[in-house]
Backbone as a chain_set.jsonl record, in Angstrom:
{"seq": "MRFSEEEMVNALVALRANEKPVYGFFAAFFALIPAVSMYFLFADMGGALYIMFAIPPAMVGFAARFVGRSYKFKHRLPVGCLGVLVHLIGCYLLSLNPFLYLMAPVAFVISASVAKVKLERVHIWALDQEEMGKINTNKALD", "coords": {"N": [[-54.476, 114.523, 83.329], [-53.143, 113.292, 86.256], [-53.685, 112.493, 89.639], [-52.014, 112.106, 92.776], [-52.351, 109.404, 95.15], [-52.397, 110.284, 97.76], [-53.11, 112.985, 97.482], [-55.713, 112.687, 96.512], [-56.964, 111.351, 98.64], [-56.706, 113.28, 100.655], [-58.261, 115.277, 99.478], [-60.79, 114.051, 99.476], [-61.219, 113.755, 102.231], [-61.267, 116.431, 103.035], [-63.468, 117.289, 101.548], [-65.556, 115.82, 102.663], [-65.405, 116.76, 105.264], [-66.256, 119.367, 104.999], [-68.869, 119.083, 104.221], [-72.159, 119.501, 105.221], [-75.033, 118.317, 105.584], [-77.34, 118.573, 107.197], [-77.297, 121.196, 108.111], [-77.571, 122.405, 105.659], [-80.184, 121.646, 104.993], [-81.64, 123.041, 106.972], [-80.955, 125.656, 106.289], [-82.155, 125.813, 103.786], [-84.772, 125.513, 104.621], [-85.156, 127.873, 106.098], [-84.892, 129.605, 104.013], [-87.281, 129.472, 102.789], [-89.036, 131.513, 103.496], [-88.15, 134.054, 102.259], [-88.371, 133.062, 99.676], [-91.089, 132.425, 99.298], [-92.046, 134.971, 99.603], [-91.29, 136.051, 97.204], [-93.277, 135.219, 95.476], [-95.355, 136.846, 96.316], [-94.358, 139.224, 95.387], [-94.516, 138.708, 92.647], [-97.294, 138.628, 92.428], [-97.919, 141.245, 93.067], [-96.864, 142.535, 90.906], [-98.694, 142.005, 89.01], [-98.747, 139.817, 87.449], [-96.849, 137.057, 86.136], [-94.053, 135.853, 84.358], [-93.507, 132.585, 83.031], [-90.919, 131.716, 83.388], [-90.132, 133.035, 85.615], [-91.012, 131.554, 87.723], [-89.02, 129.858, 88.359], [-87.292, 131.099, 90.028], [-87.891, 131.182, 92.953], [-87.546, 128.334, 93.79], [-84.85, 128.139, 93.097], [-83.725, 129.952, 94.86], [-84.047, 128.593, 97.268], [-82.39, 126.407, 96.767], [-79.877, 127.701, 96.459], [-79.444, 128.68, 99.052], [-79.169, 126.283, 100.47], [-76.932, 125.295, 99.196], [-74.969, 127.17, 99.848], [-74.714, 126.94, 102.634], [-74.839, 124.165, 103.275], [-73.138, 122.75, 101.494], [-73.235, 120.324, 99.95], [-72.628, 117.378, 98.049], [-73.649, 114.948, 97.405], [-76.452, 113.251, 96.033], [-78.446, 112.139, 97.622], [-78.371, 113.691, 99.883], [-79.349, 116.025, 98.961], [-81.968, 115.614, 98.375], [-84.038, 116.321, 100.345], [-83.877, 119.09, 100.082], [-84.743, 119.484, 97.485], [-87.374, 118.669, 97.84], [-88.274, 120.717, 99.497], [-88.105, 122.785, 97.68], [-90.144, 122.035, 95.926], [-92.27, 122.301, 97.686], [-92.272, 125.086, 98.17], [-92.925, 125.941, 95.617], [-95.502, 124.858, 95.267], [-96.885, 126.165, 97.323], [-96.656, 128.793, 96.428], [-98.075, 128.656, 94.002], [-100.607, 128.113, 94.995], [-101.1, 130.412, 96.549], [-101.179, 132.394, 94.602], [-103.33, 131.61, 93.145], [-103.172, 130.146, 90.713], [-103.258, 128.725, 87.381], [-104.182, 125.317, 87.203], [-102.442, 123.816, 85.663], [-99.886, 124.705, 86.225], [-99.297, 123.508, 88.618], [-98.403, 121.081, 87.854], [-95.827, 121.54, 87.233], [-94.223, 121.007, 89.332], [-92.241, 118.897, 89.499], [-90.226, 120.093, 87.98], [-89.506, 122.223, 89.593], [-88.429, 120.749, 91.678], [-86.158, 119.612, 90.463], [-84.741, 121.921, 89.821], [-84.172, 123.113, 92.367], [-82.767, 121.022, 93.621], [-80.597, 120.631, 91.906], [-79.337, 123.109, 91.901], [-78.487, 123.19, 94.496], [-76.249, 121.616, 94.608], [-72.842, 121.467, 95.277], [-70.081, 122.821, 93.503], [-67.682, 120.713, 92.2], [-64.153, 120.267, 92.286], [-61.642, 119.138, 89.965], [-59.934, 117.273, 91.172], [-61.507, 116.338, 93.235], [-63.553, 115.048, 91.854], [-62.136, 112.997, 90.566], [-61.193, 111.665, 92.843], [-63.576, 110.794, 94.042], [-64.488, 109.047, 92.065], [-62.413, 107.145, 92.069], [-62.646, 106.171, 94.66], [-65.16, 105.03, 94.542], [-64.683, 102.924, 92.824], [-63.098, 101.458, 94.455], [-60.369, 101.796, 94.685], [-59.043, 103.626, 96.282], [-58.844, 104.275, 99.783], [-60.266, 105.936, 102.394], [-60.267, 105.416, 105.04], [-57.942, 104.355, 106.091], [-54.926, 105.179, 107.824], [-52.766, 107.859, 106.979], [-49.313, 107.758, 106.268]], "CA": [[-53.727, 114.832, 84.522], [-53.371, 112.281, 87.274], [-53.389, 112.943, 90.988], [-51.485, 111.045, 93.631], [-53.341, 108.844, 96.068], [-52.45, 111.143, 98.944], [-53.901, 114.162, 97.125], [-57.126, 112.317, 96.408], [-57.468, 111.065, 99.986], [-56.848, 114.571, 101.335], [-59.405, 115.971, 98.88], [-62.015, 113.417, 99.977], [-61.381, 114.08, 103.649], [-61.687, 117.835, 103.101], [-64.822, 117.387, 100.995], [-66.494, 115.286, 103.659], [-65.387, 117.615, 106.451], [-67.02, 120.582, 104.703], [-70.263, 118.766, 103.914], [-73.064, 119.539, 106.369], [-76.372, 118.248, 104.975], [-78.389, 119.032, 108.119], [-77.276, 122.655, 108.039], [-78.126, 122.758, 104.355], [-81.641, 121.524, 105.064], [-82.185, 124.149, 107.752], [-80.809, 126.88, 105.496], [-83.214, 125.776, 102.771], [-86.039, 125.729, 105.322], [-85.263, 129.296, 106.402], [-85.003, 130.329, 102.742], [-88.669, 129.414, 102.324], [-89.701, 132.798, 103.739], [-87.95, 134.969, 101.127], [-88.819, 132.451, 98.418], [-92.543, 132.619, 99.205], [-92.292, 136.403, 99.406], [-91.137, 136.332, 95.772], [-94.587, 135.039, 94.85], [-96.114, 138.066, 96.59], [-93.847, 140.212, 94.441], [-95.116, 138.391, 91.352], [-98.705, 139.02, 92.483], [-97.97, 142.699, 93.061], [-96.543, 142.963, 89.539], [-99.867, 141.794, 88.178], [-98.566, 138.607, 86.652], [-95.467, 136.588, 86.109], [-93.655, 134.975, 83.268], [-93.29, 131.236, 83.547], [-89.52, 131.556, 83.776], [-89.972, 133.61, 86.95], [-91.32, 130.549, 88.733], [-87.789, 129.136, 88.677], [-86.5, 131.871, 90.986], [-88.004, 130.731, 94.345], [-86.816, 127.087, 94.068], [-83.413, 128.395, 93.006], [-83.328, 130.591, 96.115], [-83.944, 127.519, 98.261], [-81.192, 125.647, 96.438], [-78.682, 128.486, 96.753], [-79.244, 128.708, 100.498], [-78.642, 124.976, 100.869], [-75.576, 125.164, 98.648], [-74.068, 128.05, 100.579], [-74.5, 126.473, 104.001], [-74.665, 122.721, 103.387], [-72.024, 122.291, 100.651], [-73.456, 118.898, 99.721], [-72.384, 116.905, 96.691], [-74.398, 113.707, 97.196], [-77.852, 113.49, 95.689], [-79.334, 111.766, 98.725], [-78.412, 114.801, 100.831], [-80.067, 117.134, 98.334], [-83.384, 115.26, 98.192], [-84.946, 117.18, 101.123], [-83.854, 120.445, 99.527], [-85.648, 119.431, 96.34], [-88.754, 118.622, 98.355], [-88.622, 122.065, 99.943], [-88.335, 123.558, 96.461], [-91.499, 121.69, 95.473], [-93.2, 122.896, 98.645], [-92.383, 126.524, 97.927], [-93.636, 126.112, 94.345], [-96.927, 124.583, 95.478], [-97.428, 127.261, 98.135], [-96.772, 129.962, 95.554], [-99.189, 128.452, 93.058], [-101.851, 128.231, 95.753], [-101.292, 131.802, 96.949], [-101.51, 133.207, 93.434], [-104.5, 131.007, 92.494], [-102.753, 129.979, 89.323], [-103.8, 127.656, 86.561], [-103.745, 124.004, 87.711], [-101.335, 123.307, 84.854], [-98.611, 125.049, 86.857], [-99.022, 122.544, 89.684], [-97.671, 119.976, 87.236], [-94.431, 121.941, 87.088], [-93.531, 120.72, 90.592], [-90.968, 118.185, 89.29], [-89.222, 121.036, 87.488], [-89.034, 122.937, 90.781], [-87.572, 119.811, 92.403], [-84.877, 119.503, 89.758], [-84.035, 123.197, 89.941], [-83.625, 123.311, 93.709], [-81.78, 119.983, 93.935], [-79.381, 120.809, 91.114], [-78.667, 124.327, 92.342], [-77.911, 122.934, 95.816], [-75.007, 120.84, 94.513], [-71.616, 122.249, 95.284], [-69.249, 122.537, 92.33], [-66.51, 119.935, 92.581], [-62.938, 120.429, 91.501], [-61.264, 117.919, 89.245], [-59.355, 116.294, 92.096], [-62.611, 115.729, 93.972], [-64.244, 114.125, 90.942], [-61.281, 111.817, 90.418], [-61.149, 110.943, 94.115], [-64.856, 110.106, 94.219], [-64.514, 107.913, 91.135], [-61.471, 106.126, 92.529], [-63.197, 105.545, 95.861], [-66.286, 104.198, 94.121], [-64.118, 101.703, 92.252], [-62.393, 100.737, 95.508], [-58.919, 101.922, 94.545], [-58.505, 104.363, 97.425], [-59.581, 104.065, 101.021], [-60.038, 107.075, 103.282], [-60.282, 104.972, 106.433], [-56.603, 104.02, 106.569], [-54.139, 106.332, 108.249], [-51.68, 108.217, 106.073], [-47.997, 107.815, 106.923]], "C": [[-54.121, 113.829, 85.6], [-52.945, 112.845, 88.624], [-52.838, 111.778, 91.792], [-52.58, 110.573, 94.585], [-53.494, 109.723, 97.302], [-53.271, 112.403, 98.671], [-55.39, 113.836, 97.075], [-57.728, 112.011, 97.773], [-57.666, 112.363, 100.751], [-58.038, 115.362, 100.785], [-60.722, 115.383, 99.374], [-62.275, 113.759, 101.435], [-61.854, 115.524, 103.801], [-63.113, 118.016, 102.599], [-65.855, 116.907, 102.007], [-66.521, 116.126, 104.926], [-66.221, 118.872, 106.229], [-68.497, 120.319, 104.478], [-71.091, 118.71, 105.195], [-74.503, 119.524, 105.856], [-77.488, 118.73, 105.892], [-78.453, 120.555, 108.112], [-77.855, 123.139, 106.713], [-79.641, 122.677, 104.339], [-82.244, 122.689, 105.836], [-82.037, 125.484, 107.024], [-81.876, 126.946, 104.415], [-84.573, 126.031, 103.411], [-86.227, 127.213, 105.647], [-85.335, 130.145, 105.131], [-86.412, 130.261, 102.176], [-89.366, 130.764, 102.459], [-89.417, 133.793, 102.609], [-88.407, 134.383, 99.791], [-90.324, 132.616, 98.237], [-92.862, 134.098, 99.005], [-92.073, 136.819, 97.954], [-92.471, 136.169, 95.044], [-95.497, 136.23, 95.133], [-95.652, 139.201, 95.676], [-94.424, 139.971, 93.051], [-96.579, 138.827, 91.318], [-98.846, 140.539, 92.426], [-97.655, 143.259, 91.673], [-97.725, 142.778, 88.609], [-99.775, 140.56, 87.308], [-97.102, 138.222, 86.638], [-95.242, 135.762, 84.856], [-93.366, 133.598, 83.852], [-91.85, 131.017, 83.995], [-89.275, 132.116, 85.175], [-90.275, 132.603, 88.05], [-90.116, 129.678, 89.057], [-86.985, 129.847, 89.755], [-86.673, 131.376, 92.422], [-87.369, 129.363, 94.625], [-85.301, 127.251, 93.975], [-82.901, 129.085, 94.263], [-83.15, 129.556, 97.217], [-82.673, 126.711, 98.017], [-79.909, 126.398, 96.743], [-78.408, 128.554, 98.247], [-78.657, 127.387, 100.987], [-77.22, 124.778, 100.361], [-74.583, 125.97, 99.465], [-73.734, 127.49, 101.955], [-74.139, 124.992, 104.05], [-73.491, 122.153, 102.631], [-72.088, 120.789, 100.384], [-73.206, 118.545, 98.266], [-73.146, 115.627, 96.39], [-75.867, 114.02, 96.941], [-78.782, 113.154, 96.845], [-79.394, 112.856, 99.79], [-79.165, 116.0, 100.271], [-81.533, 116.825, 98.083], [-84.326, 116.114, 99.048], [-84.988, 118.618, 100.613], [-84.763, 120.521, 98.303], [-87.099, 119.399, 96.766], [-89.193, 119.987, 98.872], [-88.833, 123.0, 98.753], [-89.711, 123.295, 95.881], [-92.53, 122.333, 96.39], [-93.374, 124.387, 98.388], [-93.108, 126.795, 96.608], [-95.138, 125.891, 94.533], [-97.593, 125.663, 96.315], [-97.635, 128.501, 97.266], [-97.906, 129.834, 94.56], [-100.532, 128.587, 93.763], [-102.125, 129.691, 96.116], [-101.705, 132.684, 95.774], [-102.751, 132.72, 92.703], [-104.249, 130.829, 91.0], [-103.472, 128.819, 88.658], [-103.315, 126.304, 87.112], [-102.63, 123.363, 86.889], [-99.989, 123.575, 85.524], [-98.297, 124.159, 88.058], [-98.233, 121.356, 89.137], [-96.202, 120.311, 87.006], [-93.634, 121.699, 88.37], [-92.264, 119.892, 90.39], [-89.856, 119.088, 88.75], [-88.649, 121.833, 88.654], [-88.114, 122.048, 91.611], [-86.19, 119.742, 91.768], [-84.074, 120.79, 89.898], [-83.404, 123.331, 91.314], [-82.58, 122.259, 94.062], [-80.496, 120.172, 93.136], [-78.625, 122.074, 91.504], [-77.975, 124.099, 93.684], [-76.593, 122.169, 95.755], [-73.809, 121.777, 94.457], [-70.777, 121.853, 94.067], [-67.967, 121.855, 92.796], [-65.332, 120.273, 91.682], [-62.573, 119.09, 90.884], [-60.703, 116.851, 90.182], [-60.445, 115.602, 92.905], [-63.351, 114.712, 93.105], [-63.44, 112.848, 90.767], [-61.283, 110.99, 91.698], [-62.45, 110.189, 94.362], [-64.968, 108.902, 93.296], [-63.601, 106.786, 91.605], [-61.988, 105.423, 93.783], [-64.354, 104.618, 95.504], [-65.806, 102.878, 93.519], [-63.339, 100.886, 93.277], [-60.886, 100.853, 95.442], [-58.281, 102.74, 95.652], [-59.425, 104.151, 98.611], [-59.259, 105.224, 101.947], [-60.006, 106.668, 104.74], [-58.897, 104.644, 106.964], [-55.843, 105.293, 106.902], [-53.02, 106.584, 107.241], [-50.379, 108.288, 106.848], [-47.157, 108.903, 106.312]], "O": [[-55.303, 113.562, 85.814], [-51.964, 113.582, 88.724], [-53.151, 110.617, 91.528], [-53.588, 111.248, 94.794], [-54.597, 109.884, 97.824], [-54.04, 112.841, 99.527], [-56.221, 114.616, 97.54], [-58.875, 112.369, 98.04], [-58.682, 112.535, 101.425], [-58.739, 116.037, 101.538], [-61.664, 116.121, 99.659], [-63.412, 114.02, 101.828], [-62.742, 115.806, 104.606], [-63.878, 118.803, 103.157], [-66.904, 117.528, 102.178], [-67.551, 116.2, 105.595], [-66.827, 119.387, 107.168], [-69.302, 121.248, 104.54], [-70.771, 117.974, 106.128], [-75.124, 120.576, 105.707], [-78.493, 119.249, 105.406], [-79.539, 121.135, 108.107], [-78.542, 124.158, 106.659], [-80.309, 123.526, 103.749], [-83.245, 123.264, 105.41], [-82.906, 126.348, 107.134], [-82.437, 128.01, 104.155], [-85.429, 126.688, 102.817], [-87.323, 127.751, 105.491], [-85.793, 131.287, 105.177], [-86.71, 130.925, 101.183], [-90.198, 131.118, 101.624], [-90.364, 134.336, 102.041], [-88.786, 135.121, 98.882], [-90.784, 132.915, 97.135], [-93.828, 134.443, 98.324], [-92.613, 137.835, 97.516], [-92.757, 136.905, 94.099], [-96.32, 136.593, 94.293], [-96.452, 140.033, 95.248], [-94.782, 140.92, 92.354], [-97.053, 139.336, 90.303], [-99.777, 141.059, 91.813], [-98.129, 144.336, 91.313], [-97.746, 143.349, 87.518], [-100.67, 140.304, 86.503], [-96.236, 138.979, 87.077], [-96.136, 135.069, 84.372], [-93.022, 133.47, 85.027], [-91.595, 130.212, 84.89], [-88.321, 131.72, 85.845], [-89.842, 132.779, 89.188], [-90.194, 128.837, 89.953], [-86.081, 129.25, 90.339], [-85.659, 131.158, 93.085], [-86.69, 129.236, 95.643], [-84.556, 126.582, 94.69], [-81.774, 128.838, 94.691], [-82.209, 129.636, 98.007], [-81.962, 126.372, 98.962], [-78.948, 125.804, 97.233], [-77.252, 128.491, 98.664], [-77.753, 127.376, 101.822], [-76.399, 124.156, 101.035], [-73.479, 125.503, 99.744], [-72.585, 127.561, 102.389], [-73.232, 124.602, 104.785], [-72.896, 121.169, 103.07], [-71.104, 120.075, 100.573], [-73.532, 119.315, 97.362], [-73.277, 115.255, 95.224], [-76.445, 114.924, 97.544], [-79.802, 113.818, 97.029], [-80.376, 112.936, 100.529], [-79.571, 116.888, 101.02], [-82.272, 117.695, 97.621], [-85.332, 116.596, 98.528], [-86.02, 119.283, 100.705], [-85.47, 121.51, 98.111], [-87.955, 120.022, 96.139], [-90.349, 120.374, 98.705], [-89.659, 123.91, 98.82], [-90.374, 124.214, 95.4], [-93.545, 122.85, 95.924], [-94.496, 124.893, 98.389], [-93.833, 127.784, 96.499], [-95.95, 126.656, 94.011], [-98.736, 126.038, 96.053], [-98.662, 129.173, 97.36], [-98.623, 130.801, 94.304], [-101.486, 129.115, 93.192], [-103.259, 130.155, 96.001], [-102.492, 133.616, 95.94], [-103.183, 133.35, 91.738], [-105.012, 131.297, 90.155], [-104.19, 128.049, 89.295], [-102.139, 126.173, 87.453], [-101.948, 122.46, 87.372], [-99.061, 122.774, 85.407], [-97.14, 124.069, 88.469], [-97.488, 120.705, 89.87], [-95.421, 119.44, 86.622], [-92.49, 122.142, 88.479], [-91.27, 120.165, 91.064], [-88.68, 118.866, 89.037], [-87.446, 122.09, 88.701], [-87.134, 122.526, 92.182], [-85.174, 119.806, 92.461], [-82.857, 120.747, 90.074], [-82.215, 123.632, 91.418], [-81.601, 122.574, 94.737], [-79.41, 119.898, 93.647], [-77.396, 122.103, 91.44], [-76.975, 124.754, 93.977], [-75.889, 122.085, 96.761], [-73.779, 122.741, 93.692], [-70.769, 120.692, 93.658], [-67.261, 122.358, 93.67], [-65.488, 120.53, 90.488], [-63.127, 118.049, 91.238], [-60.968, 115.662, 90.004], [-60.328, 114.419, 93.225], [-63.727, 113.641, 93.58], [-63.99, 111.747, 90.813], [-61.364, 109.763, 91.65], [-62.423, 109.056, 94.843], [-65.481, 107.856, 93.694], [-63.971, 105.614, 91.546], [-61.79, 104.22, 93.949], [-64.508, 103.549, 96.095], [-66.448, 101.841, 93.687], [-62.959, 99.747, 93.003], [-60.185, 100.075, 96.089], [-57.095, 102.569, 95.937], [-60.617, 103.885, 98.462], [-58.091, 105.465, 102.251], [-59.741, 107.506, 105.602], [-58.693, 104.654, 108.178], [-56.096, 106.351, 106.326], [-52.41, 105.65, 106.721], [-50.341, 108.817, 107.959], [-46.017, 109.108, 106.727]]}, "num_chains": 1, "name": "protein.A"}
């Protein structure tokens, strides 16, 4: 299925208008509080499965996704760093095995990948066409 140039330009303009990476960062920053409180819940349970350590970075990523609606990786890098921060804080608070500190890159990937907004097909095509230089969003549409 092929989209017209006007559809792709309109999709890119709408995608960029909805993207707010600064708001996404602040939402992820404010999501640190409930994410760290999850580690207190794990401590109160008496232990945690390793898969449970994916929940707090995912919470940070979901908050950034909901508010920031970012699709570029460079805008999701700070969110990934906050996911690592919440993982390291949780490991320190629970006095866990030092092996779990090495799982920080996994927390980064989880929070950065969860923070990405799901793109529709027209957005994917428009981004590819813009990257190749076939469409330009700076010119005015007639």
